[in-house]
N, C-alpha and C positions, 0 to 999 in steps of 0.2 A: 533447635530452640523454636518454640511456637509462640505467637502473640495474638491476643484478641482483646476485645473491649467488653468489660463487664457491665452490669446494669447501672452502675454509678457513673459511667462515662470515663472510667479510668482504664488506661492501657495495662494489660496484664501480660507478663512474660512467664512462660512455663517451660520446664525442662522435661525431657523424656526419661529421666532417671527412674529406674525400677527399684522399688523398695519391697523387701521380703517381709512377710509377716507370718504369724502362726497359721493363718488361713490362706496364705499364698496370694492375697489380693494385691493388686498393683495400684499405686497411687501416684498421681502427677504432682510434683512439688511446684508450688506457685509462689511468685514474688510480685507484690503490688508496687508499681512505680508511678509517681505523680507525673503527668505528662504536660501540665500547663505551667506557664511562667509564674514566678513569685509575684504577688501583687505589688504595685508601685507604692512608694511612700506618699501618704496623703498629708500634705502640709496643713490643710485646714482642719484635720483631726486633732492637731495639737491644741493644748489649752491656750487661751488668749494671752496669758502671761508669757508663755514660751514664744508665741508668734511675735509679741512686742519686743522680746529680748533679741530676736533675730532681726527685726526691723531696725532696732537701735544700733545693732552692729553694722548694718548695711549703710547707715548714715553717720558713722563715727567721724568721718572726715568731710570737710567742706567739698561740695561737688562743684567744680568749675567747668561750665560748659561754654564753648566758644562757638558762636554761630554767626560768622560774618561772611562776606562774599567770597573771600579767598581762604576762609577757614583759620585765620590767625587772629590773635588778640591785638588790639591797638597798642603800638609800642613805638619808641623812637628808633630811627635808623642809626646803625653804628657808623662811626667815622669812616669816611672813604666810600660810603655807599653811593652808587650811581643808579640812574634810571634803568639802564640795561640789566644791572645785577638784580634789581628788584623785580623786573619783568621775568627774569629767568629763574627766580628763586623757587625752591620746592617747599611750598607752605603746607603744613600739616596741622591737624587738630591737636590741641593741648590736652584734651581729655577724651576718654573712651566712654564717658557717661556711665560710669560703673553703677550697677544695680538698677539702671533705668528700666530694664525688662520686667522687673517686679511690678511696675505700675501698669503693665499691660497684660497680666496673667488672666485675671477675671475680675468681675465687678466687686466682689468682697475684698480681695487683696488690694485692688486699686483704691477702694475707699479707706482701707486701713493704713496703707503704706504711702499713698500719694501725698497726703498732707506733710508727713515727715520728710519725704524726699524734696518737696518743693521748698520746705523751710530751710533746708541746707543747700538749695540750688542757687548757684550764682551764674547767671547767663549774660553773655555779651552779644547783642544783635545789632545789625546795621539798621538805620532808621527806616529804610523801605521794607523791612521785614516785620514791622510792628503788628499790622493787622493779622497776618497769617500766623505769627508765633502765638499771640495771645488767644486767638480763636481756637488754636490747636491744643494748647496746654492749660488754658483757663476758660473753657467754654461756659461753665455754669455761671461764673462771675459776669460774663459778657451778656448771656442770654436772660438772666434773671436779676433785675435791679435790686430786688429785695433779698437776694441770696447772701447770707452772711457766712463768712468762712474764716478759718484759722490758718489758711495757707499763707506761708510766708515766702521767703526767698528774696533774691536780689536780681533785678533786671536792669542792666546798664545798656542804654541805647547809644551807640556810637554815631557821631555825625562827621567828625574829621576823618578824612580818608587815610588808609594805612600809610604810615611813614611820612605823611605830609601835613602841612598846615592849611590845606584847602578843603572845602566841604566836598562831600561825595556828590557826584553829578546825578541828580534825580530828575528823571524825565517825566514823572507823573506826580500828581498830588498824593499825599499819604494820608489816608483816612485814619484819624486818631480817636474816633468815638470809642472803639473797643479798649484802647489804652486808658482813656479817661474813666470809663466805667470800671475798669480794674482797680485803679487807685482809689476810686470813690467807694467801691464795695469791699475792698480788702485792705484794711488798715495795716496788716502785718506784712504786706508785700512792699519791699523797698524798691522804688523805681526812680531812675534818674537818667539824665542825658549827660554824656561825657563831652568835655572839650567845647561846650557851647553854653555860655551863661544865659543867652536869650531863651533857649529851650528850657533850661532849668527853671527859669522864672515862670514858665507856663504851669509847671506842676504846683508851685506854691500859690500862684493865682487861682488855679482851679480848686485847690483844697480850701482856700480862704473864702471862696465864693461858690461853694459846691452846689447849693440849692439853685442858683441861677444857671449854672452850666447843665445841671440835670434837667431843669425845665426846658432849656434850649434843645437838648437831645430828645426829650419827650415830644417836642413840637416837630420832630422830624428833620431838624437841621443837621446837615453833615458838616463836620469840622475837619479841615485838612491842614496839614503842615507842609509848608514849602520852604525850600532853601534858596538863597540867592548867593551871589558872589561873596567871598570872605570880606568881613567888615560891614556887610549890609544887614546882617542879622537874619532872623527867622520871620517868615511871613505866615500869619494865621489867616486862613480863608474860611468864612462861614458861607455855606451854600444852602439855600432854601427856596421854596416855591414863592411865587409872587405874592400870595395872600399874606405870608409871614412878613415880607418886607413892607407891604402896605401898612401893616400895624406898626411896624418898627419906625418907619419914616413919619408916621403921623404923630409920633411922640418925640418932639424936639429933634427931628432928623436923626434918630437913632442914638442920641446921647444917653437916654435912660438905659437902653440895653447895654451900652458900653460901660456905664457906671456900675450896673448890676453885675457884670462879668469881671469887674476889677480892671477894666481896660480904658477907663474914662480919660486918663491923662495921656493916652497914646494916640499917635496920628493914625488916620485911616482914610481910605478912599472906597468908593463903591463903583462897580461897573457891571455891565450886563454880560451874561454868558448864555446864548441861546434863549430859551424861554425861562431861564432861572436867573435870579439875582445873587450876587456875591458881595461880601464885604471883606476887604483886606485890612488887616491890622499889621502894620509893619514899621520898623522892626519892634519886637516885643520890649526890648530893653532901652529903647531910645525915648 
């Protein structure tokens, strides 16, 4: 058996069988065999209607993603639970984030499928993951204040620590500018704080006084969330350059700003932090 390549780039197998003819000429029988692999299925070659049908199938069920420090959803401890049993527990994720990979295939599939995925997405994150999570999964809403989107979904931010009634120990201030921009720019995203009425008030206050909060962020003010011991509520810290506070303090010692933000009836103190000024509003619900 001989093989060679013809002018079309196809591998050819030939046999040395001899064939008799009336003129006794010998001919080599040849068989053409395709040597390359079959072409891959091209999803984007499907009609848009068929792609949409597949997308809808991929989001038939509610997608519950859990993203907390130990990978478990906030829940009550069963009777008889001890501190040692909690420390030694084998916590696992409740979801494998089915079909999430479709959001990462390419730009076109991402633009087509991601809104549907996020609409069905229910995620639980701990409070100190707010900036990183939103800037990862909602970058356009954070980067472009005028960007209007139909992305929905549900984001629940947990503040109470797993199995306890005490707040998570947070060693740093948590920047919530990205979170506020998300709820302002995306009316379909349902965002809430769990197990803390003080923090839930912040969302309602922000939505009811949206223009003032957006103006605050446009002025370069960083808005931080801090937690204190249980029963002491949530502390909201506004951090800005001296020039900003000079303008604020010149107007009734900041009362106009507090009124505009919907915080006028809440107690507050001011203090210095390096070359920056901060205003603390605490607790939100008192």
